[in-house]
A tleap script that builds the chain and sets N, CA, C and O, in Angstrom:
source leaprc.protein.ff14SB
mol = sequence {
  NMET ILE LYS PRO THR LEU LEU VAL ALA ALA
  THR LEU VAL CYS PHE THR ILE PRO ALA ALA
  GLN ALA GLN PHE LEU ILE ASP THR SER LYS
  VAL THR CYS GLN GLN TYR VAL THR THR LYS
  MET VAL ASN SER ARG ASP ILE ALA ILE TRP
  VAL SER GLY TYR PHE HIE GLY LYS ALA GLY
  ASN ALA ILE LEU ASP VAL GLU GLU LEU LYS
  SER ARG ALA GLU LYS LEU ARG LYS PHE CYS
  GLN THR ASN PRO GLN LYS LEU LEU LEU GLU
  GLY ALA GLU ASP LEU PHE GLY GLY LYS HIE
  GLY SER ILE ASP HIE ALA ARG SER ALA ALA
  SER CGLN
}
set mol.1.N position { 0.838 -1.180 0.000 }
set mol.1.CA position { 0.000 0.000 0.000 }
set mol.1.C position { 0.888 1.251 0.000 }
set mol.1.O position { 1.929 1.275 0.656 }
set mol.2.N position { 0.481 2.269 -0.725 }
set mol.2.CA position { 1.252 3.505 -0.820 }
set mol.2.C position { 1.020 4.337 0.435 }
set mol.2.O position { -0.111 4.525 0.882 }
set mol.3.N position { 2.121 4.829 0.987 }
set mol.3.CA position { 2.017 5.671 2.171 }
set mol.3.C position { 1.399 7.005 1.780 }
set mol.3.O position { 1.673 7.511 0.692 }
set mol.4.N position { 0.572 7.588 2.645 }
set mol.4.CA position { -0.084 8.860 2.334 }
set mol.4.C position { 0.920 9.993 2.044 }
set mol.4.O position { 0.658 10.835 1.186 }
set mol.5.N position { 2.049 10.021 2.739 }
set mol.5.CA position { 3.011 11.102 2.488 }
set mol.5.C position { 3.635 10.966 1.104 }
set mol.5.O position { 3.904 11.971 0.445 }
set mol.6.N position { 3.867 9.735 0.658 }
set mol.6.CA position { 4.407 9.520 -0.673 }
set mol.6.C position { 3.390 9.942 -1.733 }
set mol.6.O position { 3.763 10.534 -2.746 }
set mol.7.N position { 2.131 9.648 -1.511 }
set mol.7.CA position { 1.079 10.033 -2.432 }
set mol.7.C position { 0.956 11.555 -2.517 }
set mol.7.O position { 0.808 12.100 -3.611 }
set mol.8.N position { 1.015 12.234 -1.395 }
set mol.8.CA position { 0.943 13.699 -1.373 }
set mol.8.C position { 2.155 14.289 -2.095 }
set mol.8.O position { 2.011 15.223 -2.883 }
set mol.9.N position { 3.337 13.754 -1.833 }
set mol.9.CA position { 4.547 14.252 -2.484 }
set mol.9.C position { 4.465 14.071 -4.010 }
set mol.9.O position { 4.827 14.977 -4.760 }
set mol.10.N position { 4.002 12.933 -4.455 }
set mol.10.CA position { 3.881 12.672 -5.889 }
set mol.10.C position { 2.870 13.622 -6.528 }
set mol.10.O position { 3.083 14.102 -7.641 }
set mol.11.N position { 1.781 13.888 -5.829 }
set mol.11.CA position { 0.765 14.810 -6.342 }
set mol.11.C position { 1.323 16.221 -6.455 }
set mol.11.O position { 1.069 16.910 -7.442 }
set mol.12.N position { 2.078 16.654 -5.459 }
set mol.12.CA position { 2.676 17.989 -5.490 }
set mol.12.C position { 3.655 18.129 -6.652 }
set mol.12.O position { 3.687 19.162 -7.321 }
set mol.13.N position { 4.435 17.112 -6.884 }
set mol.13.CA position { 5.386 17.151 -8.000 }
set mol.13.C position { 4.635 17.274 -9.323 }
set mol.13.O position { 5.040 18.043 -10.194 }
set mol.14.N position { 3.562 16.536 -9.476 }
set mol.14.CA position { 2.786 16.595 -10.719 }
set mol.14.C position { 2.206 17.977 -10.979 }
set mol.14.O position { 2.126 18.410 -12.128 }
set mol.15.N position { 1.800 18.672 -9.920 }
set mol.15.CA position { 1.187 19.986 -10.106 }
set mol.15.C position { 2.197 21.128 -10.171 }
set mol.15.O position { 1.886 22.184 -10.722 }
set mol.16.N position { 3.377 20.947 -9.632 }
set mol.16.CA position { 4.349 22.043 -9.638 }
set mol.16.C position { 5.206 22.059 -10.897 }
set mol.16.O position { 5.688 23.126 -11.278 }
set mol.17.N position { 5.413 20.949 -11.547 }
set mol.17.CA position { 6.233 20.925 -12.763 }
set mol.17.C position { 5.600 21.766 -13.882 }
set mol.17.O position { 6.307 22.583 -14.472 }
set mol.18.N position { 4.313 21.612 -14.204 }
set mol.18.CA position { 3.739 22.467 -15.242 }
set mol.18.C position { 3.766 23.952 -14.867 }
set mol.18.O position { 3.931 24.801 -15.743 }
set mol.19.N position { 3.611 24.269 -13.612 }
set mol.19.CA position { 3.615 25.664 -13.190 }
set mol.19.C position { 4.991 26.294 -13.370 }
set mol.19.O position { 5.093 27.508 -13.548 }
set mol.20.N position { 6.036 25.500 -13.326 }
set mol.20.CA position { 7.391 26.027 -13.477 }
set mol.20.C position { 7.682 26.442 -14.912 }
set mol.20.O position { 8.599 27.229 -15.149 }
set mol.21.N position { 6.930 25.934 -15.860 }
set mol.21.CA position { 7.126 26.285 -17.259 }
set mol.21.C position { 6.258 27.496 -17.587 }
set mol.21.O position { 5.162 27.361 -18.131 }
set mol.22.N position { 6.761 28.673 -17.250 }
set mol.22.CA position { 6.001 29.903 -17.426 }
set mol.22.C position { 5.785 30.198 -18.903 }
set mol.22.O position { 6.665 29.986 -19.737 }
set mol.23.N position { 4.604 30.687 -19.198 }
set mol.23.CA position { 4.272 31.082 -20.554 }
set mol.23.C position { 4.131 32.592 -20.581 }
set mol.23.O position { 3.604 33.187 -19.641 }
set mol.24.N position { 4.600 33.212 -21.651 }
set mol.24.CA position { 4.423 34.644 -21.773 }
set mol.24.C position { 4.045 34.982 -23.198 }
set mol.24.O position { 4.317 34.224 -24.129 }
set mol.25.N position { 3.421 36.120 -23.350 }
set mol.25.CA position { 2.963 36.568 -24.654 }
set mol.25.C position { 3.833 37.723 -25.119 }
set mol.25.O position { 4.335 38.494 -24.301 }
set mol.26.N position { 4.011 37.843 -26.413 }
set mol.26.CA position { 4.806 38.920 -26.986 }
set mol.26.C position { 3.906 39.735 -27.902 }
set mol.26.O position { 3.288 39.190 -28.817 }
set mol.27.N position { 3.831 41.035 -27.658 }
set mol.27.CA position { 3.107 41.925 -28.560 }
set mol.27.C position { 4.083 42.319 -29.654 }
set mol.27.O position { 4.882 43.240 -29.479 }
set mol.28.N position { 4.022 41.628 -30.776 }
set mol.28.CA position { 5.003 41.832 -31.840 }
set mol.28.C position { 4.945 43.232 -32.441 }
set mol.28.O position { 5.908 43.673 -33.069 }
set mol.29.N position { 3.841 43.931 -32.260 }
set mol.29.CA position { 3.752 45.291 -32.792 }
set mol.29.C position { 4.626 46.266 -32.017 }
set mol.29.O position { 4.873 47.381 -32.476 }
set mol.30.N position { 5.096 45.850 -30.844 }
set mol.30.CA position { 5.922 46.727 -30.003 }
set mol.30.C position { 7.385 46.289 -29.916 }
set mol.30.O position { 8.193 46.981 -29.297 }
set mol.31.N position { 7.736 45.174 -30.512 }
set mol.31.CA position { 9.106 44.656 -30.432 }
set mol.31.C position { 10.009 45.492 -31.336 }
set mol.31.O position { 9.724 45.673 -32.520 }
set mol.32.N position { 11.096 45.998 -30.766 }
set mol.32.CA position { 12.057 46.754 -31.561 }
set mol.32.C position { 13.083 45.793 -32.160 }
set mol.32.O position { 13.220 44.648 -31.727 }
set mol.33.N position { 13.788 46.286 -33.152 }
set mol.33.CA position { 14.846 45.485 -33.755 }
set mol.33.C position { 15.913 45.138 -32.717 }
set mol.33.O position { 16.455 44.032 -32.720 }
set mol.34.N position { 16.208 46.081 -31.839 }
set mol.34.CA position { 17.213 45.815 -30.811 }
set mol.34.C position { 16.765 44.661 -29.916 }
set mol.34.O position { 17.567 43.787 -29.588 }
set mol.35.N position { 15.511 44.650 -29.525 }
set mol.35.CA position { 15.000 43.563 -28.696 }
set mol.35.C position { 15.056 42.241 -29.455 }
set mol.35.O position { 15.380 41.204 -28.877 }
set mol.36.N position { 14.745 42.274 -30.729 }
set mol.36.CA position { 14.773 41.060 -31.553 }
set mol.36.C position { 16.178 40.472 -31.614 }
set mol.36.O position { 16.359 39.260 -31.492 }
set mol.37.N position { 17.169 41.337 -31.803 }
set mol.37.CA position { 18.547 40.871 -31.967 }
set mol.37.C position { 19.156 40.435 -30.639 }
set mol.37.O position { 19.950 39.494 -30.611 }
set mol.38.N position { 18.804 41.095 -29.544 }
set mol.38.CA position { 19.482 40.840 -28.275 }
set mol.38.C position { 18.703 39.979 -27.286 }
set mol.38.O position { 19.244 39.634 -26.236 }
set mol.39.N position { 17.475 39.626 -27.575 }
set mol.39.CA position { 16.672 38.890 -26.594 }
set mol.39.C position { 17.250 37.498 -26.328 }
set mol.39.O position { 17.754 36.824 -27.226 }
set mol.40.N position { 17.158 37.109 -25.092 }
set mol.40.CA position { 17.574 35.764 -24.681 }
set mol.40.C position { 16.363 34.940 -24.248 }
set mol.40.O position { 16.472 33.730 -24.049 }
set mol.41.N position { 15.204 35.598 -24.101 }
set mol.41.CA position { 14.014 34.891 -23.625 }
set mol.41.C position { 13.377 34.034 -24.712 }
set mol.41.O position { 12.801 32.984 -24.425 }
set mol.42.N position { 13.482 34.483 -25.959 }
set mol.42.CA position { 12.853 33.783 -27.068 }
set mol.42.C position { 13.893 33.616 -28.164 }
set mol.42.O position { 14.693 34.518 -28.412 }
set mol.43.N position { 13.881 32.489 -28.804 }
set mol.43.CA position { 14.784 32.243 -29.914 }
set mol.43.C position { 14.366 33.136 -31.083 }
set mol.43.O position { 13.212 33.090 -31.509 }
set mol.44.N position { 15.281 33.941 -31.601 }
set mol.44.CA position { 14.946 34.848 -32.700 }
set mol.44.C position { 14.490 34.077 -33.933 }
set mol.44.O position { 13.740 34.611 -34.750 }
set mol.45.N position { 14.925 32.849 -34.078 }
set mol.45.CA position { 14.473 32.004 -35.191 }
set mol.45.C position { 12.969 31.785 -35.109 }
set mol.45.O position { 12.279 31.808 -36.128 }
set mol.46.N position { 12.461 31.573 -33.901 }
set mol.46.CA position { 11.025 31.374 -33.723 }
set mol.46.C position { 10.246 32.626 -34.119 }
set mol.46.O position { 9.190 32.535 -34.746 }
set mol.47.N position { 10.764 33.782 -33.756 }
set mol.47.CA position { 10.096 35.032 -34.118 }
set mol.47.C position { 10.162 35.227 -35.628 }
set mol.47.O position { 9.184 35.664 -36.234 }
set mol.48.N position { 11.296 34.912 -36.243 }
set mol.48.CA position { 11.430 35.042 -37.699 }
set mol.48.C position { 10.424 34.145 -38.420 }
set mol.48.O position { 9.870 34.536 -39.448 }
set mol.49.N position { 10.189 32.961 -37.893 }
set mol.49.CA position { 9.204 32.060 -38.484 }
set mol.49.C position { 7.814 32.679 -38.372 }
set mol.49.O position { 7.035 32.641 -39.324 }
set mol.50.N position { 7.504 33.248 -37.208 }
set mol.50.CA position { 6.202 33.896 -37.021 }
set mol.50.C position { 6.046 35.073 -37.987 }
set mol.50.O position { 5.004 35.220 -38.626 }
set mol.51.N position { 7.079 35.907 -38.092 }
set mol.51.CA position { 7.027 37.073 -38.990 }
set mol.51.C position { 6.798 36.617 -40.427 }
set mol.51.O position { 6.003 37.211 -41.155 }
set mol.52.N position { 7.491 35.569 -40.827 }
set mol.52.CA position { 7.304 35.041 -42.173 }
set mol.52.C position { 5.859 34.606 -42.387 }
set mol.52.O position { 5.257 34.929 -43.411 }
set mol.53.N position { 5.309 33.884 -41.439 }
set mol.53.CA position { 3.915 33.450 -41.538 }
set mol.53.C position { 2.948 34.615 -41.560 }
set mol.53.O position { 1.943 34.583 -42.269 }
set mol.54.N position { 3.251 35.647 -40.781 }
set mol.54.CA position { 2.407 36.842 -40.733 }
set mol.54.C position { 2.327 37.493 -42.113 }
set mol.54.O position { 1.237 37.799 -42.596 }
set mol.55.N position { 3.479 37.702 -42.744 }
set mol.55.CA position { 3.485 38.348 -44.052 }
set mol.55.C position { 2.973 37.433 -45.155 }
set mol.55.O position { 2.359 37.903 -46.113 }
set mol.56.N position { 3.217 36.138 -45.034 }
set mol.56.CA position { 2.638 35.204 -46.003 }
set mol.56.C position { 1.110 35.228 -45.902 }
set mol.56.O position { 0.411 35.193 -46.915 }
set mol.57.N position { 0.604 35.288 -44.676 }
set mol.57.CA position { -0.843 35.354 -44.475 }
set mol.57.C position { -1.444 36.623 -45.058 }
set mol.57.O position { -2.498 36.581 -45.695 }
set mol.58.N position { -0.777 37.750 -44.843 }
set mol.58.CA position { -1.258 39.016 -45.403 }
set mol.58.C position { -1.287 38.963 -46.927 }
set mol.58.O position { -2.166 39.556 -47.552 }
set mol.59.N position { -0.337 38.262 -47.522 }
set mol.59.CA position { -0.252 38.174 -48.980 }
set mol.59.C position { -1.121 37.046 -49.540 }
set mol.59.O position { -1.231 36.896 -50.757 }
set mol.60.N position { -1.740 36.250 -48.658 }
set mol.60.CA position { -2.550 35.132 -49.119 }
set mol.60.C position { -1.721 34.023 -49.720 }
set mol.60.O position { -2.183 33.304 -50.606 }
set mol.61.N position { -0.500 33.881 -49.245 }
set mol.61.CA position { 0.437 32.897 -49.796 }
set mol.61.C position { 0.616 31.757 -48.785 }
set mol.61.O position { 1.078 31.978 -47.666 }
set mol.62.N position { 0.251 30.559 -49.186 }
set mol.62.CA position { 0.362 29.404 -48.295 }
set mol.62.C position { 1.591 28.550 -48.578 }
set mol.62.O position { 1.721 27.448 -48.045 }
set mol.63.N position { 2.491 29.054 -49.416 }
set mol.63.CA position { 3.683 28.293 -49.782 }
set mol.63.C position { 4.821 28.611 -48.824 }
set mol.63.O position { 5.096 29.778 -48.544 }
set mol.64.N position { 5.477 27.579 -48.326 }
set mol.64.CA position { 6.627 27.754 -47.437 }
set mol.64.C position { 7.874 27.260 -48.147 }
set mol.64.O position { 8.007 26.073 -48.447 }
set mol.65.N position { 8.777 28.178 -48.410 }
set mol.65.CA position { 10.078 27.852 -48.990 }
set mol.65.C position { 11.085 27.934 -47.851 }
set mol.65.O position { 11.434 29.031 -47.414 }
set mol.66.N position { 11.550 26.804 -47.372 }
set mol.66.CA position { 12.407 26.751 -46.193 }
set mol.66.C position { 13.710 27.514 -46.414 }
set mol.66.O position { 14.161 28.232 -45.522 }
set mol.67.N position { 14.311 27.371 -47.573 }
set mol.67.CA position { 15.560 28.094 -47.851 }
set mol.67.C position { 15.316 29.600 -47.886 }
set mol.67.O position { 16.139 30.374 -47.397 }
set mol.68.N position { 14.198 30.013 -48.458 }
set mol.68.CA position { 13.866 31.440 -48.495 }
set mol.68.C position { 13.595 31.960 -47.086 }
set mol.68.O position { 13.935 33.100 -46.768 }
set mol.69.N position { 12.989 31.136 -46.247 }
set mol.69.CA position { 12.756 31.517 -44.856 }
set mol.69.C position { 14.077 31.795 -44.156 }
set mol.69.O position { 14.205 32.788 -43.439 }
set mol.70.N position { 15.060 30.926 -44.358 }
set mol.70.CA position { 16.384 31.135 -43.753 }
set mol.70.C position { 17.008 32.425 -44.259 }
set mol.70.O position { 17.597 33.183 -43.488 }
set mol.71.N position { 16.878 32.670 -45.552 }
set mol.71.CA position { 17.432 33.884 -46.154 }
set mol.71.C position { 16.758 35.133 -45.593 }
set mol.71.O position { 17.430 36.113 -45.272 }
set mol.72.N position { 15.424 35.097 -45.474 }
set mol.72.CA position { 14.695 36.251 -44.937 }
set mol.72.C position { 15.043 36.490 -43.478 }
set mol.72.O position { 15.160 37.637 -43.047 }
set mol.73.N position { 15.208 35.415 -42.715 }
set mol.73.CA position { 15.565 35.567 -41.301 }
set mol.73.C position { 16.925 36.248 -41.168 }
set mol.73.O position { 17.111 37.101 -40.300 }
set mol.74.N position { 17.861 35.877 -42.014 }
set mol.74.CA position { 19.194 36.488 -41.979 }
set mol.74.C position { 19.126 37.950 -42.419 }
set mol.74.O position { 19.784 38.804 -41.824 }
set mol.75.N position { 18.338 38.247 -43.452 }
set mol.75.CA position { 18.172 39.639 -43.896 }
set mol.75.C position { 17.558 40.491 -42.785 }
set mol.75.O position { 17.979 41.625 -42.557 }
set mol.76.N position { 16.565 39.936 -42.100 }
set mol.76.CA position { 15.913 40.669 -41.018 }
set mol.76.C position { 16.880 40.905 -39.864 }
set mol.76.O position { 16.899 41.990 -39.282 }
set mol.77.N position { 17.679 39.902 -39.533 }
set mol.77.CA position { 18.656 40.050 -38.455 }
set mol.77.C position { 19.667 41.136 -38.798 }
set mol.77.O position { 19.977 41.977 -37.954 }
set mol.78.N position { 20.182 41.131 -40.017 }
set mol.78.CA position { 21.155 42.155 -40.435 }
set mol.78.C position { 20.521 43.535 -40.447 }
set mol.78.O position { 21.139 44.509 -40.019 }
set mol.79.N position { 19.286 43.622 -40.938 }
set mol.79.CA position { 18.581 44.893 -40.948 }
set mol.79.C position { 18.435 45.426 -39.521 }
set mol.79.O position { 18.678 46.604 -39.258 }
set mol.80.N position { 18.037 44.550 -38.616 }
set mol.80.CA position { 17.815 44.965 -37.230 }
set mol.80.C position { 19.116 45.360 -36.530 }
set mol.80.O position { 19.111 46.233 -35.662 }
set mol.81.N position { 20.204 44.739 -36.893 }
set mol.81.CA position { 21.485 45.124 -36.298 }
set mol.81.C position { 21.868 46.547 -36.691 }
set mol.81.O position { 22.484 47.264 -35.903 }
set mol.82.N position { 21.512 46.952 -37.888 }
set mol.82.CA position { 21.866 48.299 -38.346 }
set mol.82.C position { 20.768 49.322 -38.070 }
set mol.82.O position { 21.001 50.521 -38.220 }
set mol.83.N position { 19.578 48.876 -37.669 }
set mol.83.CA position { 18.450 49.766 -37.364 }
set mol.83.C position { 17.808 49.372 -36.039 }
set mol.83.O position { 16.632 49.009 -36.015 }
set mol.84.N position { 18.549 49.434 -34.939 }
set mol.84.CA position { 18.045 48.893 -33.673 }
set mol.84.C position { 16.802 49.597 -33.118 }
set mol.84.O position { 16.045 48.985 -32.364 }
set mol.85.N position { 16.577 50.846 -33.468 }
set mol.85.CA position { 15.435 51.569 -32.916 }
set mol.85.C position { 14.146 51.358 -33.707 }
set mol.85.O position { 13.067 51.728 -33.244 }
set mol.86.N position { 14.250 50.779 -34.873 }
set mol.86.CA position { 13.076 50.548 -35.709 }
set mol.86.C position { 12.253 49.398 -35.129 }
set mol.86.O position { 12.802 48.473 -34.530 }
set mol.87.N position { 10.958 49.463 -35.309 }
set mol.87.CA position { 10.111 48.356 -34.870 }
set mol.87.C position { 10.329 47.154 -35.792 }
set mol.87.O position { 10.495 47.311 -37.002 }
set mol.88.N position { 10.326 45.980 -35.219 }
set mol.88.CA position { 10.588 44.749 -35.961 }
set mol.88.C position { 9.641 44.592 -37.150 }
set mol.88.O position { 10.087 44.309 -38.262 }
set mol.89.N position { 8.341 44.774 -36.924 }
set mol.89.CA position { 7.387 44.579 -38.010 }
set mol.89.C position { 7.520 45.646 -39.086 }
set mol.89.O position { 7.231 45.379 -40.253 }
set mol.90.N position { 7.952 46.855 -38.718 }
set mol.90.CA position { 8.198 47.890 -39.726 }
set mol.90.C position { 9.381 47.476 -40.607 }
set mol.90.O position { 9.341 47.624 -41.828 }
set mol.91.N position { 10.418 46.965 -39.977 }
set mol.91.CA position { 11.573 46.486 -40.729 }
set mol.91.C position { 11.211 45.330 -41.638 }
set mol.91.O position { 11.642 45.277 -42.790 }
set mol.92.N position { 10.421 44.407 -41.123 }
set mol.92.CA position { 9.993 43.262 -41.927 }
set mol.92.C position { 9.108 43.725 -43.078 }
set mol.92.O position { 9.196 43.190 -44.183 }
set mol.93.N position { 8.260 44.712 -42.827 }
set mol.93.CA position { 7.410 45.266 -43.896 }
set mol.93.C position { 8.277 45.890 -44.983 }
set mol.93.O position { 8.022 45.707 -46.173 }
set mol.94.N position { 9.308 46.631 -44.565 }
set mol.94.CA position { 10.227 47.234 -45.534 }
set mol.94.C position { 10.913 46.167 -46.386 }
set mol.94.O position { 11.090 46.342 -47.591 }
set mol.95.N position { 11.291 45.074 -45.754 }
set mol.95.CA position { 12.021 44.021 -46.467 }
set mol.95.C position { 11.120 43.083 -47.261 }
set mol.95.O position { 11.460 42.705 -48.382 }
set mol.96.N position { 9.984 42.704 -46.702 }
set mol.96.CA position { 9.204 41.603 -47.270 }
set mol.96.C position { 7.784 41.955 -47.677 }
set mol.96.O position { 7.156 41.199 -48.418 }
set mol.97.N position { 7.270 43.067 -47.218 }
set mol.97.CA position { 5.880 43.402 -47.496 }
set mol.97.C position { 5.741 44.286 -48.715 }
set mol.97.O position { 6.724 44.591 -49.390 }
set mol.98.N position { 4.521 44.693 -48.995 }
set mol.98.CA position { 4.280 45.632 -50.083 }
set mol.98.C position { 4.370 45.000 -51.457 }
set mol.98.O position { 4.555 43.790 -51.591 }
set mol.99.N position { 4.236 45.836 -52.473 }
set mol.99.CA position { 4.210 45.369 -53.856 }
set mol.99.C position { 5.519 44.732 -54.292 }
set mol.99.O position { 5.524 43.811 -55.109 }
set mol.100.N position { 6.622 45.218 -53.754 }
set mol.100.CA position { 7.923 44.731 -54.208 }
set mol.100.C position { 8.572 43.773 -53.215 }
set mol.100.O position { 9.729 43.389 -53.391 }
set mol.101.N position { 7.839 43.384 -52.175 }
set mol.101.CA position { 8.399 42.488 -51.168 }
set mol.101.C position { 8.598 41.090 -51.707 }
set mol.101.O position { 7.955 40.691 -52.678 }
set mol.102.N position { 9.479 40.355 -51.085 }
set mol.102.CA position { 9.798 39.011 -51.569 }
set mol.102.C position { 8.648 38.034 -51.373 }
set mol.102.O position { 8.601 37.007 -52.049 }
set mol.103.N position { 7.721 38.326 -50.466 }
set mol.103.CA position { 6.576 37.436 -50.265 }
set mol.103.C position { 5.711 37.433 -51.525 }
set mol.103.O position { 5.352 36.370 -52.030 }
set mol.104.N position { 5.374 38.630 -52.034 }
set mol.104.CA position { 4.574 38.701 -53.255 }
set mol.104.C position { 5.334 38.105 -54.428 }
set mol.104.O position { 4.742 37.450 -55.286 }
set mol.105.N position { 6.637 38.328 -54.472 }
set mol.105.CA position { 7.464 37.777 -55.541 }
set mol.105.C position { 7.449 36.250 -55.496 }
set mol.105.O position { 7.350 35.600 -56.537 }
set mol.106.N position { 7.544 35.682 -54.310 }
set mol.106.CA position { 7.527 34.224 -54.157 }
set mol.106.C position { 6.187 33.659 -54.597 }
set mol.106.O position { 6.136 32.597 -55.219 }
set mol.107.N position { 5.090 34.364 -54.277 }
set mol.107.CA position { 3.768 33.886 -54.671 }
set mol.107.C position { 3.640 33.915 -56.191 }
set mol.107.O position { 3.100 32.981 -56.784 }
set mol.108.N position { 4.131 34.974 -56.823 }
set mol.108.CA position { 4.068 35.079 -58.278 }
set mol.108.C position { 4.887 33.980 -58.943 }
set mol.108.O position { 4.443 33.375 -59.919 }
set mol.109.N position { 6.073 33.722 -58.420 }
set mol.109.CA position { 6.939 32.695 -58.991 }
set mol.109.C position { 6.315 31.308 -58.852 }
set mol.109.O position { 6.430 30.478 -59.753 }
set mol.110.N position { 5.653 31.061 -57.718 }
set mol.110.CA position { 5.066 29.748 -57.466 }
set mol.110.C position { 3.836 29.501 -58.349 }
set mol.110.O position { 3.514 28.354 -58.662 }
set mol.111.N position { 3.153 30.577 -58.748 }
set mol.111.CA position { 1.937 30.390 -59.533 }
set mol.111.C position { 2.243 30.192 -61.016 }
set mol.111.O position { 1.340 29.886 -61.794 }
set mol.112.N position { 3.493 30.359 -61.414 }
set mol.112.CA position { 3.849 30.202 -62.829 }
set mol.112.C position { 4.124 28.759 -63.170 }
set mol.112.O position { 4.438 28.446 -64.318 }
savepdb mol mol.pdb
quit
């Protein structure tokens, strides 16, 4: 038979482990390039993937080019290093959004 103290200890461990994995939200509209480049809380690769999906969604493009994603992430990182005060999404818009952005270009190339 399991001792009551062992059962209580096991229950406490089960409930405290998930609580130790804190979750936080990021308002990407407020993230600066400096925060993107220097943050240690979140992997910048994860944010670059989100940014790529955000702009692909705006362009109505469901195609994922993994090599292009890597290239865009590197371009964004370099841009942010030289423009630390700019907002991340503004920088990404300059690089990838709009009529001449690579997202629209990728969609056009894929439809041919």
